[in-house]
N, C-alpha and C positions, 0 to 999 in steps of 0.2 A: 406671816410676813410682818415685820415691824412697820410702823407708820412712816418713818423716814424713808425706808426702802421703797415702800409703795408710792410715796410722793415723788421720789426721784425717778422711778420708772415711768410714772405718768408724765412727768416733765420731759424726760428724754423722748418719749413717744410723741408728745406734742411738738417738740422741736423737729423731730424727723418728719412729721407731717408737713411742715413748712420748709423742708429742704435745707435745714441748718447744716452748716459745714463744720467739720472737725469737732464733733461733740466729745467733750472730755468730762468724766465724772471722777471726782476725788473724794474719798472718805477722809474727813478731817476730824472725826469724833475723838480720836486719841491725842490730837494736838491742839484743839481749840474748843472753847465753849460757845463759839459763834453758831455752830450747827453741826450736823452730822455729815452733810454732803455739800460740796460745791459742784455745780454743773456749769461748764463753760462751753460756749458755742459762738459761732460767728455767721453772719450773713453777708450778702454782697452789696446791699444798698439799704437806705433808710426804711423804705417801705417793707422790705422783707424782714428787717430787724424788728420793726414794730409788729408785724404780723406774727413773728415767732413769739414775741413777748405776749401778745394778745392771746395766742393759742394756748400758751402755757397757763396763763392766768385763768382762762376759760375752762380748760381741762381740769386743773386743780380745783377750781370753784365748783364744778359739777360733782367732783368727788368729795366735796364738803370742806375743802381747805381754803382759807382766806389769807391773802397776803398781809404780812405785818407792815411791810413798807415796799414801795416801788419808787425808783428814781431814775432819771435820765431818759424818760420816754420821749419827751418833746424833741430833743436833739438826736436821739437814737444812735449816738456814738458808742455808748455803753449803757445798756439798760440793766439795772439790778432789780431782781424780784426776790424779796426776802420773805420766805415762808417759814421762818423760825428754824426748823431743823434742816431745811433744804434751801440753799441760796443759789439762784440761777443768775448767771452773768451772760448777757447777750451782747456781743460786740460787732462792730465793723472790723474787717480784717486788719487794717492798719493799727487801730486802737488795741486790738487783742495782742498783736505783736509787740506794741510799745509797752503795755502794762505787764505782759508775760506772767499772768497769775499762776500758771503751772510751775514756773520756776520759783516764784515767791513761796508757793505752797508745796514745794517739792517733797516735804515730809509726809504729805497726804498719800494715801494708798490709792493708786488707779483702780477703778472699778469698771467692769464691762456691763453692758446691758443685761447679759445673761446672768451676771452675779446679782443683779437686782430682782430677777424673777424668782 
């Protein structure tokens, strides 16, 4: 399994542990140099959104991956966790609907959790 796939799977499982809603994974490797995967999920309130981000950072850290950059944690409307090849976006529902990353990155290939295994 390649590293980016492994990272994406770890991130998805960490989001699931914190009851993330509408987890979406897009393979963007063929259309962008930003990374290989975008993972997009949302939570219902600030505490859950922060817990989801914390769990992703902790799970990837235990696997030996350190974030390149994290932003938006304090306000928790949109937390971005940049792990180089895998970029995780954790939103509140309204912000996710407003920014609509799935539409902006519609040329990305949807990936299921099973595809990552």
